[in-house]
N, C-alpha and C positions, 0 to 999 in steps of 0.2 A: 497403477495401484489397484489392489484388490481389497475389498472390505471384509473384515471379520472382527469379532470382539476379542480384545486382548485385555488382560489385567496387567498393564504395564505402566509404570510411572517413569517418566523421563526426567532426569535430574540435570540442572543447569551446569553450565560450564563455568611483535604485537602487531603490528599491522603493516602489511605491504599493500599498497594500492597499485594496480597494474592495469593500464588501458590495453585492451585487446582488439585486434583486427580480425575477429572471428564471427562466423554466422552463429545464430542463437542456438543451433543444435550441435555445436562442436563440444565434445567432451572436455571437461576441465577437472584438474585435481584440486580437491578442496581440503581445508583444514579439519581437524577433529573438533568435536564439541556439539553444542546444542544451539539451535536457532529458535528464537521465540518472537512471535508477532502478537502484539496486544492492541486490539481495537477498543479504544476507550469509549465509554458511554458519555458522549458530550452533547446529547440532545440532537437537534437538527444541524448536522455538520459532520466533520470527520477529523480524527486525529489517531494516528497509528504509530506505535513505538515498536521498532524492530531491534532486537538484540542479536548481533551476529555471532557466529560460533567462536570467534576468538576475542569477543568482549566489546567490540565497538558498537555504537548505537546510531540508529537512524530514526529521525522523526519524519514520517511521511504525512504531511498536513497537520494543522495546528488548531483546528476548531475555531469557533467564533469568540468564545469566552476565554480570556487569558486566565481568569481565576480557576475555571474548570481545568484548563490544560495544566497549569502549574501545580494544582492540587494533585492531579493524577500522576504527574511526573515525580513530584516529591514523594508520593506514596510508593512509587516504583524505585525510590532511592537514586534518582537521577540527579547528578550535579553538572554533568557535561554531556552535550550532544555532539557526537562526532560529525554528524550530517543532519541538517534540517532542510528538508525538501518540501517545497510548496507546489502541489500538483497544478493548481490554478489559483488565481488571485481573488476569487470570490471570498467574501468575509468569512463564510462558514468553513472555509478550508485554511484561511491564512491569518485572520486578525488576532487570534490567540497568541501568535508568536511575537507580537509587539511587546507584550508583557513578558513573554518567555525569554526574550533577549536580556531583559533586566534581571532575571532570576538565575538563568543557566548560562554557562559558557557554551557558545556555539562555534565549533571549529570551522565548519564548512557550511555554506548556504547556497541554495539553488532555487530559482523560480523560473517560470517560462519567460522567454525573451519577447514578451508581448509589450505593447506600449504601456508605460507606467503612468496611468492617468487617473488613479484613484488615491484617496488619502491612505488607504491600507497599504498600497504598494509603496508610496513615498515614505511612509513611516517605517516599513520593513527595511527598505534600502538604507535609510538613515541609521537605523539601529544596527544593521549589519556592518556598516562602515565604522560606526563608533565602537562596536565590539571588536573590530579587526578580523572578522570572519573572512575566510578565503571564499571568494565568489566563484562558483562553478558554472560551466557552460556545457551542458550535456544535451545531445540531440540524437535523433534516430541513427542507429548504427554504432553508437558508442557502446563499449562493453568493458566491464571492470571486474577484477577479483578484489574484493575488500573483506578483510578479516574472515577469510575462509569460505565466503559465498560469492557467487557470481551475480552481477547485475547487468542486464541488457536493457538499454534505453530504446524503446520502440516508437516514441513520439515525444516532442514535436520534430518536424523536419526543420532544416536550416537551408534556405530561408523558410519562414512559416508557410504552411500549405493552406491554412484555413483562416477565415476572417473572425470567427467566433472564438472567444477565450476558452470555452469548454473543450472545443475540438483541438485546441493547442495544448491541452493538458499534458503534463509529464507522465508518460505511461512507462512503467517498469515491469520487467519480468525478473523475479528473484529466484535463483536456483541454488539449492544446497544438496549435493549428492543426487539422490533420486527424487527429491521433492522440489516442486516449483510452485510459485505464487505469482499471480498477475494482479498488478495494482494499476487501474486505468484512470484514476482521478474522476473527472467529470466528462471524460471522452463520450461524445454523442455519436449519432448515426454516421455522419460523414467520416469522422475519425475512425469509427469501428469498421466501416466498409473499406477504408484505405488499409487498415491493419490486416483485415482478412485477405485482401487482394495481394498485399506484399508478403505476408507471413503464412497464411493458410493454417494448416494444422501444426505449424511450429509455435502457434500461440498456446498449444495444449499446456494446461497447468492444473495441478491437483487442487489448488485453492484459488478461488476467484473472489476478489473484493469487488462487490457489485458496483458497477459504474453509476455515478451521479445518484447515489442513495436509492438505487432501484427505480429510478424514474423511467417513465414510458419512452423517453427519448434516448435511452441507452439499453444495453443488454439485448440487442437484436438477436433473432434466432441464428443468423449466420455467424455472428460473433460468438455467442454462447456455444454453438455447435463446434466451432473451431477450438475453443478453449477446452470444452468437454471436461468440466471440473468434477472432482469428487465431492466437494462441498463449496458453499458460497457464504460469505459474510456480508451483511448489509448494515451500514452505519446510518441510523435514521432516528429522528426524534418522535416521541409519542404524539399522535394527533396533530402532526405538523400541517401547516397551511397549504403545502404543495400537494398533498395527497400521496406522498412517497411512503412506502414503495408501491408501485403500480401493481394491482392484482395480477394482471397478465404477465408481468415480469416475474413475480413470485411463482406463478404457476409454471412458467418456462424453466425457472431454476429448479423447482421441485422435481419436474420431470427429468431434468438432466442429472440431478444429484441423488435421485431416489429419495427426495424429501429432506436432504441434509442442507438446510438453509437456516442460518442463525442470524438473529437481528438484535441490535443493541436496545431497541425499544421493548423487546420482550425478555431478553436474557441479560441485559446490562453489559458491562465490559466483557469482551470475549478474548480468550488467550489461546493461541495456536502454538504448540510446541512440537519440534521435530528434531530427530537426530540424523535426518537425511534418508531414513528408511521408513520410520513410523511417524504418524501424525496423531496428535491428541488435541482435542478442543475442550476447554473448560469455560463455564459461565461465570458470572460475577460472584457466585457463592462457592466457587472452586469445585463444583460438581463436574465430573467428566461427562461431557455431552456426546462425544463421538470419538472413536479411535479407528484408525485404519493402518494397514501395513503392507509393504511390498516384500514378499519373501525373498 
């Protein structure tokens, strides 16, 4: 992708799911339309809504507050989630979906296959069962074409390679035509090192969702260098008790993206829109914050 200013407004746009046995750099034919990623401002936590080019929806993480999550989704006119994916079972990524199951239809549900030893996990599994959601089991090496976009699962391994829940986060690379987005959950240094060793520069993505809210335990230099993003988004709460995001991580991301780092604590909800060639970012006020294109 090469950056320059464009005065271009991308307008929004059934489904075949196909598992692929392909490496992540194999070309794939995609559907027409628009892909939108919305990183909601949920305070200290993460909740991301992805609208795929043919209309299906993915919720990647669900915040801590069910009220904040359901409010955002209702405002986005969501009644059904085709996929709800919890990257890791920490409350700030998962607990909001407990209420979400009561409000929205959730067709498919996915969480890491770690020991279910928390109230959050037990509640989510009970809600998914009551809802009749199809439980998915995705691991490193799985690849799917869903509603016009390709999803590569880069982590976790099966069986699990790490002892910590964060390093067993569900890591996805989402690709639509010439645009790619990396979603690493709370993947930390061991997980990042393993991904760099396995995938190297095939991790390259135009948009990087900063791991673990910009924590100093994530976004290592080798990992960021392998991704080499055009821009980075950070989901983080104002004056949070953890000190996220770490200044060193923000400096690293600024250097890599030429300063194109956007944070929910500063800009509110962030929306990325792409037709597979151009990328547009808007802040909570709807102001265009960044545009890039690949000629």
